[in-house]
N, C-alpha and C positions, 0 to 999 in steps of 0.2 A: 158426660165423660169425666168431668172433674170440676173442682170448684172454680176453675178459670174459664171453662168452656162447656156449654151444655149441648153442643152439636154432636152429630155422629162422628166417629173416628175417621171415616173416609172423606169427610168434608174438610176443606181448608178454612179455618176461621179467619175472620176479618182482622188483620193486624194493624189497620189504620195507615195513615200517610207516612208515619215515621216510626216503624217498629223498633228501630235501634235507638230511639230518643232517650229511653230510660238509662242507657249507658253511654250517652254521648260524651260526657265529661269524665268518664272512667278510663284511665290508661289501660290499653289492651296489653296483655302479656306478649312477650316476644314470640312464643310458640303457642298459638291458640289451641285449646282443647275444647271440642264441641260436645254438646250433650250426647250426640251420636256415639262418641268415643266412650263416654261413661255408660251408656246403654249397653254397648257391646261387652265392655270389660266387667261390668257389675250386674246389671239387670238381666240381660239375656244369658249371662253366665251363671245365673241363679245364686249370686253372691250378695244380693241386696238384703240388708237387715231391717228395712222399713223404718228407718229413723226419721226420714223427711228432711235431712240436712240439705240435700240438693235443691229441694223446693224453696226452702228458706233462704238459700244463698243466692238464688237467681234474681238479679236486679231488674229484669224485664218481665218477671212473672211468666216466663216461657215454659215452665215445667209445672205440671199438675199431676194428679193421681187418677189413673184410669179406673172407671167404675167396674170394668169387666174383670180385672185381675188385681186391682188395688196396688199397682206398681207405678213408680214414676214414669211419666211419658211426656213427650213434647206436645204442647198445645198451641204454640205459635212460634214465630221465628226465633231460632237460636242465634245469639250474637257472637258466640265463640269467646265469651269473656273468661272462661275456664274456672269460674267460681264454684260450679257444681262439682267439678273434678277435685279442686283443692279442698273442699269441705267434706268429702265422702270418706268415712273411715275404712272403706274397702277399696279405695282408689288412691287419690292423691294426698290424703291426710295420713301422715305417719302418727297414728293416735298414741303410740307408746311414748312419744316425745313430749306430749303435752304437760304431764305432771312436773317436769323439771324446768319448764320455761320461765317460771317465776319462783325464785327462791323465797321461802318463808322461814325466817330465822327462828320463829317460835314453834315450828312444826317439826316433829321427829321424822327423819327420813327413814322409812321402813320398807320392807318388801311389799307392804300394802299401800305404798305411796305415802304422801305427807299425812301425819296424824298429830293433832294437838291433844286430843283426849279420846278415850275409848270407854264405852259404857255398855252395860246390859240394862235395858230400860223397858218400861211398860207405861201405858197411859194411866193417869190417876183415875180417870173416869172413862173406861173403854167404850168406844162406839159400837153399836150393834153391827155385826158382820165383819169386824176388824180381823186382821190376820196377825198371829203371833202377839206382839205387845201393843199393836195399834199406835205406835209412836208417831208415824208420819201424820196420821189423822189428827192426833192430839196437838202436835207441833203446829201444823198449819192453822187449825182452828184457833189456837191461842194467838198466833201472829196476826191473823185477821182481826180478832177481837181487840188486840192492842193497837191496831193501826200500823203495825210494822210492815205489812205488805198490803197491796190493794186487791190482789187476786192470786189464785193458785191454779196452775195448769197441771192437770192430772188425768189419769185414766178413769173411765167409768164404763159400765156395761152398756152395749148398744141396745136400744129398745126393741129392735127387730131381729136380733141375733143373740140368743142366750150364750153367755160365756165369751162373747167377742168384745175386745177392747176398742173404745173410741175415746176421743179427747174432749174434755170439758174444761171450762174456766169457772171455778168456784169463787164467789166474792163474799160469801158469808160463812161463819162457822157451821151453820146447819147444812149448807150445801156441801161443805167438805165432808161432814159426817155421813152424808148420803152416799158418798163414793167409797166408803170404807170397804176393804176387801182386796183380794188379789185377782188379777187376770193374767193370762199367759200368752197373749198375742200382742204384737206391737200396734199401737194406735196411731202411728204416723204423726206424732205430736208436733214436730216442727213444720209439717205441712199445714196443720190446722191452726197454728199460732196466729197468723195474720187475720183470718176471719174471726177468730175468737176475740181478739183485741178490738177489731172493728165493730163487732156486734154487741159488745158488753158495755154497760154503763160504768165507765171508769174515769178517773181523773185524766186530765190532758196528758200527763206524763207519768203513767202508772209504774209502780214497782211490783213485779210479779215474782212468785216462786214457781219453779218448774220441777216436776217430779218425773223421772224417766229412768230407763235402763242406762248403763254406762255409755253405750254408743250414742244415745240421744244427748247425753251431757257432753260427750266429746264434741259433737256437732256444735252445741252452744258455745263451748270454749273456743273452738276454732273460729267460729263466726265473730265472736266478740273480740278476738285478737286480730282479726283480718284487717288489712289496709282498706278494705271496702267498708267504710263507716259513714255515719250520718253527716259528717262535715262536707261530704260531696253532694248531699241532697237536702231538700227543704224540710224533710221530716225524718225522725228516727225510724229505723227499721224495727219491726216487731221484736226481734230477738234481743235488741238492745234494752228492752224493758225488763228482761229477766235479771232480777237482782239477787236471787238466791236459787241455787241448784241443789236438789236432793236426788241422789242416785240410789236406785234399788239394786242391791247386789244381785248379780245375774250370771249364770253360766250359759244360758241359751234361751232363746225365745222360739215360739212355735208358729207355724203357718196355721191359720184358723181352720181351713177346710181339711188339711191333712191331719191335724190333731183330732178333729171331730171324727174322722174316719177311723183313726187308731183306737180311740176310746170306745167307739161303737163295736168295732170288729174284735178287738183284743180283750176288752173288759166289760162289754155290754153296758156301757155308761154313756150318758149324754153329757156334752160339754157343760151344760148349765148346772149339772149336779156337782161339778168339781169345785172344791174349796181350796185346794192347794196341790201343787206338784213340787216335791222337794227331792234334792239329791241326798241320799242317805247311804253312807258307806260306798259300796260298789253298785248300788241300785237306786231305784226311784220309789218314793212313797207318794201315792195318790190319795189325797184326803177328801172324803165326802162326809155328808151329814150323818151317815149311818156307819162310819168306821173307815179304816185305812186299808189300802191294798198295796202290796209290794210288787214291784216289777223290776226287770232288768233294764239297764239303760238302752239296750238294743230294742226293747219292746216299743219305745217311744221315739227312737232315733229317726225314723222316717218322717216324723212331723217337725223336726228341728229345722230352722232356717239354716241353710248351708253356710251362709256368711258368718254365723255365730261361731263356727268352729275356728275362725281366724282371729277371734277376739281374745286377748289375754288380759282383759281389764275386768275381771269378775267383781272386784271390790269398789268400782266407781272412783277411780283415783283422781279424776279431774273435778269432782263435785265439791261443794262447800260442806255437805254432810252426806255420808253414805249409810244406808240402813239395810239390814238383812236379818236372816234367821240363824245362820251358822254361828256357833260359838256361845250362844246364850241358851237359857232354859226355854221350854216350849212356849210359855206364855209371855216371853220377853222378846225384845228386838235387840240385835247387836247394832250399836251406833258408833260410827267413826266420825269425829268432828275434825275437819281437815284444814279449815281456813279461819282467818280472823272474822269474816262475815258469819261463818257457821258457828263459831264460838259465841258471837254476840246474840244470835237468835236462839241458840240453845240455852243461854242464860236467861233470856227473856221468857222462855217457855218452861222454866224450872218448876213452876207450880202445877203445870199440866202433866208432868211425867214423874214417875218414880224411877230413879236411876241409881245404879251402883257401879263403881269402877270395874271395867273388864280387865282382870288381871292376867288371864290366860288367852292369848290371841292365837295360840297354835292351831286350833281347828280352822280358822279363816285363813291363816298363813298357809296351811297345807293345801286347802282347796284353791287358793290363789296360785300356788306354785304348780299344782296340777293343771289348772286352767291355762297358765302361761305356757307350759310344756306342750299342751294340746295345740295352742295357737301357733307356736313356733313350728310344730310338725305340719300344720295345715297351710301356713303361709308359704308362698313361693318366693316372695321378696325377703330380704334380710330383716329380721326383727332387731331394731337398733334404737334403744331408748335415748341415745346421745346423738343420733343422726339428724339430718335436716328435717324440719317439720314437713316439708313437701316431698312427695314422690313424683318426679316428672313422668309424664305419660310414656315417653320412650323407655325409661327405666322399668316401668311397670310391664310394658310389653316384652321387654327382654327377659324379665323374670318369669312371666306367666305363659308366654307363647310356648306351645308344645307340651303343656301340662294338662291335667284333667280339670284345671280351673282357668284355662285360657279364654280370652275373649271369643264370643260367639257372634257370628254375623247377625245383624239386627233382624227382628221379626219382619217377614214380608209384608205384614199388614201396615208397617210403618214406612215402607220404602217410599211411598209417594210423599209423605211428610218430609222426610229427611232429604230427598232429592230436591224438593222445593225450597226448604229452609236452611239446609246445612251444606 
């Protein structure tokens, strides 16, 4: 069923004598929000973006990922601590508020978020299979070689499903280079983080880099700013080992099965053949080893995760470094260095990349503006970069009830679980 429970879904797992013990010393919020509430508002409503933040946030490991549909699901008693709700960028986390929570006097405040420096860059020694400039691979390999980080959490292709993203922890430069390339589905990185840290040969208190789409980095930012921190527990939570965040600029992610169907039916292509899917003008460019194909956005729209339409953070505004393809030459990457930490590692990796100042940011600014307009149109709640970081459950229901994105009664297959545990 998930990494937390190998039993069949219909069976109630053993939760021990004290299922609430993991949160015994955590102050409960005044108005509890249960995982069932998140399930109805986000998962059953088809708004989940598969970031895994809810799994990482749960202090009692009550949330896992179902093997059947790879969506978050309850695997043991929910304590009603509300942390899954507060950490979800489609529920209780007002993600657009995050970039302005910590003022950086050395960062330029722009429409792209905080920016210290902007570059067009490429790897000095490009790895085989890299996309565009190969900067992320070169940067991480250099940081591991220098001992600046102990590991890098990033996506790699699943061994049993060509073109499908899964999460790995690379601890050597060679392992990073083996993951070079782009994938187009979400690997549920924050769900996998705990097991990756437990299974790897790492120092007792490792410093990790994490590469992900903007919503994944938003989840990390929210969890690291949360009042739920390690001082309440004997050990640090896995997300607190994330010392560097690198966001991949993103307008949308795809559902694996739906994307495979679209590519086969519309383009006679297998997902494993695809090297890249890029927004170009008013259309999409699908890159393969034997050339490019152009398509309209409508041709691939049915494969897009619906929750992505509500995201106005194309450029990874909460990351230390954001990397994308828009605004630089085809064999280069666009790099936005956002924080002091990002500035430091970029300087450390100077010999691994060839970079020039990015003087014209208008292409990424235009795409970011379009992405934000799309999000504002899709969101039922107010888009408010200066509002409270949290969206109360009652406010969410008031905004979404009666719309085409309203909460959906939970799956009948889960009724028994929720009646017993919630």
